C-alpha positions in Angstrom: 128.5 97.7 144.9 131.8 99.7 142.7 134.7 100.6 144.1 137.4 102.6 142.6 140.8 101.3 143.9 143.8 103.7 144.0 146.7 101.6 142.6 150.1 102.6 143.1 152.1 99.5 141.7 152.6 98.6 144.9 151.5 95.5 147.1 149.3 97.5 149.4 147.1 98.7 146.7 147.1 95.4 145.1 146.1 93.3 147.8 143.0 96.3 148.8 142.0 95.4 145.2 142.1 92.1 145.3 140.3 92.1 149.4 137.4 94.2 147.8 136.8 91.6 145.0 136.8 88.7 147.6 134.3 90.4 149.7 132.0 90.6 146.4 132.8 94.2 145.4 132.9 95.2 141.6 136.0 96.5 141.6 138.2 99.1 139.4 141.5 100.3 139.1 142.6 103.9 138.7 146.2 105.2 138.9 147.2 108.9 138.9 149.6 110.4 135.9 151.1 113.1 137.7 153.9 114.3 135.1 156.9 113.0 137.4 159.8 111.7 135.7 160.0 108.0 136.1 156.5 107.7 136.9 155.6 105.6 133.8 157.0 102.6 135.7 154.7 102.5 138.7 152.2 102.9 135.9 152.8 100.1 134.2 153.3 97.8 137.1 149.8 98.8 138.3 148.1 98.2 135.0 149.9 94.7 135.4 148.2 94.3 138.6 144.8 95.4 137.0 145.3 93.0 134.5 146.5 90.3 136.9 143.3 90.2 139.2 141.2 91.2 135.7 139.6 94.7 136.4 139.1 97.6 134.5 141.8 100.1 134.7 142.0 103.9 134.3 145.0 106.1 134.2 144.1 109.8 135.6 145.8 112.9 134.5 146.0 114.7 137.7 149.5 117.0 136.1 148.4 120.2 136.6 146.8 119.8 140.1 150.2 118.1 141.3 152.3 120.7 139.7 150.2 123.5 141.4 148.7 122.3 144.9 151.9 119.6 145.9 155.1 120.8 143.7 154.8 124.6 144.3 153.9 124.3 147.6 157.0 122.4 148.3 159.2 124.9 146.7 157.3 128.0 148.5 156.8 126.4 151.9 160.9 125.6 151.9 161.4 129.6 150.7 159.4 130.8 153.4 161.5 129.3 156.1 158.8 126.2 156.9 159.2 122.5 156.1 156.4 121.5 153.8 154.4 117.6 154.0 153.5 116.8 150.6 152.4 113.6 151.9 149.1 115.5 153.8 149.4 118.2 150.8 149.1 115.4 148.3 146.2 113.8 150.0 144.6 116.7 150.7 144.0 118.0 147.0 144.6 115.0 144.4 144.8 111.6 145.8 141.5 111.8 148.1 139.8 114.5 146.0 140.4 114.7 142.3 141.1 111.1 142.2 138.3 109.8 144.1 135.8 112.6 142.3 136.6 110.7 139.0 136.2 107.2 140.3 132.5 108.8 141.5 132.3 110.7 138.2 132.8 107.0 136.6 129.7 105.1 138.4 131.8 104.1 141.6 130.4 103.8 144.9 133.2 103.9 147.1 136.6 105.0 147.1 139.5 102.5 148.3 143.1 103.1 149.2 146.3 100.7 150.2 146.4 102.7 153.2 146.9 101.4 156.6 144.0 103.3 158.8 140.7 102.3 159.8 137.5 104.1 159.8 134.6 104.1 162.4 130.9 105.4 162.3 131.5 108.7 165.1 128.5 111.0 166.6 126.5 113.8 164.7 127.1 111.7 161.6 131.0 112.0 161.5 133.5 109.0 160.3 136.3 109.1 162.7 139.6 107.7 161.8 141.2 105.5 163.4 145.1 104.2 163.4 146.1 100.9 161.9 146.5 97.6 163.4 149.9 97.4 162.2 151.4 100.1 164.9 154.6 100.7 162.4 153.1 100.6 159.6 149.8 103.4 160.5 149.7 106.5 158.1 146.6 108.1 159.6 149.2 111.5 160.3 149.0 111.8 156.8 144.8 111.7 156.3 143.8 114.5 158.7 142.9 116.8 156.1 140.8 114.3 154.4 137.5 116.0 153.8 134.6 113.8 155.7 133.0 114.0 152.6 135.3 111.6 151.0 135.8 109.5 154.5 132.1 108.7 154.4 132.7 107.1 150.8 136.2 105.6 151.4 137.3 102.0 152.5 140.5 101.2 153.8 141.1 97.4 153.3 144.4 97.2 155.5 143.3 98.0 158.5 143.0 95.6 160.4 146.2 93.8 158.8 149.8 93.6 159.4 152.3 94.3 156.7 153.4 90.9 157.0 149.9 89.7 156.8 149.7 91.7 153.6 152.7 90.0 151.7 151.4 86.6 152.5 148.4 87.1 150.9 150.0 88.9 147.8 152.2 85.5 147.4 149.3 83.0 147.5 147.8 84.7 144.7 151.1 84.9 142.5 151.5 88.7 142.5 154.6 89.7 141.5 154.6 93.0 143.5 154.4 90.5 146.6 157.9 91.5 147.4 158.6 95.0 146.1 160.1 97.4 148.4 158.1 100.2 150.5 158.4 103.7 148.5 160.4 106.0 150.8 160.3 109.6 149.4 157.3 111.5 148.3 155.9 111.7 145.3 157.7 115.3 144.0 161.7 114.1 143.7 164.7 115.9 145.3 164.1 119.4 147.2 166.8 120.6 145.6 165.5 119.6 142.2 162.1 121.4 143.1 163.5 124.7 144.9 165.6 125.3 142.0 162.9 124.4 139.0 163.7 126.9 136.4 159.8 127.1 135.2 159.0 129.2 138.0 160.4 132.5 138.9 161.6 131.9 142.2 164.2 129.1 141.5 166.4 132.2 140.6 166.9 133.7 143.8 166.8 130.0 145.6 169.9 129.4 143.6 172.9 132.0 144.8 171.5 132.1 148.9 174.6 131.8 150.8 173.8 132.9 153.9 174.6 132.7 158.0 174.6 130.0 160.2 175.0 131.7 164.0 173.5 130.5 167.6 170.6 132.2 169.7 172.6 135.2 170.2 173.5 136.1 166.5 177.1 134.9 166.8 178.6 133.7 163.5 179.2 130.0 163.3 179.4 128.9 159.7 178.2 129.6 156.1 175.2 127.7 154.5 174.4 127.4 150.7 170.5 127.8 151.3 168.6 128.4 154.0 165.8 126.1 153.0 168.2 123.2 153.1 167.6 122.8 156.6 165.0 122.0 158.8 164.0 122.9 162.3 165.4 119.9 164.7 168.0 119.1 162.0 171.2 118.1 163.7 173.4 116.7 161.0 175.1 118.3 157.9 175.0 121.5 159.7 179.4 122.1 158.8 179.8 122.9 162.6 182.8 121.6 164.1 184.7 121.9 167.4 183.2 121.1 170.8 182.0 117.8 170.9 178.4 119.5 171.9 176.2 119.0 168.6 173.8 122.3 167.5 170.7 121.9 166.7 168.3 123.7 164.2 165.8 126.0 165.8 165.0 128.2 163.9 165.3 129.1 160.0 165.3 133.2 159.6 164.1 133.3 155.9 163.6 137.3 155.6 167.4 137.7 157.3 168.7 134.1 155.2 170.0 133.2 158.3 169.8 129.6 160.0 170.0 129.3 163.8 171.2 126.8 166.3 171.6 125.7 169.7 172.2 123.5 171.9 170.1 120.6 172.6 169.2 122.5 176.6 168.3 125.5 174.2 166.3 123.7 171.3 163.3 122.6 173.7 160.2 124.1 173.5 156.7 123.6 175.8 154.1 124.7 173.8 153.1 125.1 170.3 150.4 126.4 167.9 149.0 125.4 164.9 147.2 127.1 162.2 144.1 125.7 159.9 142.9 122.9 162.2 141.0 120.1 161.1 138.7 118.3 163.5 138.0 114.7 162.0 136.5 112.2 164.5 134.6 114.2 166.9 133.0 118.1 167.0 135.2 121.2 167.2 135.9 122.0 170.9 137.7 124.9 172.6 139.1 122.2 175.1 140.9 121.9 176.9 141.2 117.7 175.9 144.0 115.5 177.1 145.8 114.1 174.5 149.1 112.7 172.5 150.3 114.6 169.6 152.6 113.5 166.9 154.8 116.7 165.1 156.2 114.7 162.5 154.7 110.9 161.0 157.3 108.9 162.3 157.7 110.4 165.5 156.6 109.1 169.1 153.7 110.3 170.4 154.0 113.2 173.2 151.3 113.9 176.0 150.1 116.9 175.5 146.7 119.5 176.5 145.0 121.2 173.9 143.6 124.2 174.0 142.4 125.8 171.0 145.3 126.1 168.6 147.7 125.7 171.2 149.3 122.4 172.8 151.3 122.4 176.3 153.7 119.9 177.3 155.0 119.1 180.8 158.6 118.7 179.0 160.3 120.3 176.5 160.1 118.8 172.6 162.6 119.7 170.4 162.2 119.9 166.4 158.9 121.2 166.4 159.3 122.5 162.7 156.9 124.8 161.4 154.9 123.6 158.1 155.2 120.3 159.6 151.7 118.6 160.8 150.6 118.4 164.8 148.2 115.7 164.6 146.3 115.0 167.5 145.0 111.4 169.0 142.7 110.4 172.0 145.1 109.4 175.2 144.8 105.7 173.9 146.4 106.8 171.1 143.8 105.0 168.6 141.5 108.2 167.4 142.5 110.9 165.5 141.2 114.1 166.9 142.1 116.5 164.5 145.2 118.5 163.3 146.6 121.3 162.0 150.1 122.7 160.6 152.8 123.8 163.0 153.1 128.0 163.3 
């Protein structure tokens, strides 16, 4: 059986390809070209990995789709007053749609990546998405919008490994990427560069957007130079001094060009709603369901009762940012049930 592996130039995808070869698969490397500044280095590193383990290597030009579905999405989401989730968006529309489609069209039976997540058979023909063994590296949160059709033909070779074990495997096989650091930013560059890109009509109106930072009662506290530079839950960089009591962003009013802040006790919510819910490991249900939810990828699990498109918390939660994803897991925190975009 032939597997197309999404090679990024990092240690995780490199070891994934190597492990699949050791399992007896015929392996090919597939890398995305997205038209980003500086991406030639990562493409060359992916090509070097393919050469090191002697597998065919393909570069797939997905720049137009990435520009439309990811970069323009980032800009429009910020300018609407919400906080985008570029990795979730890229996985849905580019990395786990067009890249595997190209590999399948070229004769691959499966698609694989270096994500730390696991898959298992579910009921009614579903493929269940589970958290990776390495809790610190688990990436299931970013995958909840990948279609069942793709998940059924996907392999995550690192799902049962720790990151330290992956690096040891790379070192054992003399891979230069063994000590390469993890990427810390999304695949788009700086927020400012994207929002103010001059190939889009919205850029002109985003450059001069000075407005007010005020409290929940409308009292003026400071000026901002663009509401799109803030996100709900943000504490630092607000430019509000005095008092010794921290302020938190609680709302971004794009229509009024205003950032609303509050002290901790007024920044808590006991419910959230989502749009565009995607059910993954189980059939859609109206609930109620007892779940654990994450409202950001690096956030902690929060106990929640899910009823249709609403989640209820026993205690107030801060930093619930519209535009981000709320991803719901089983009560033991292992099985990804569903997820949606926070309203």
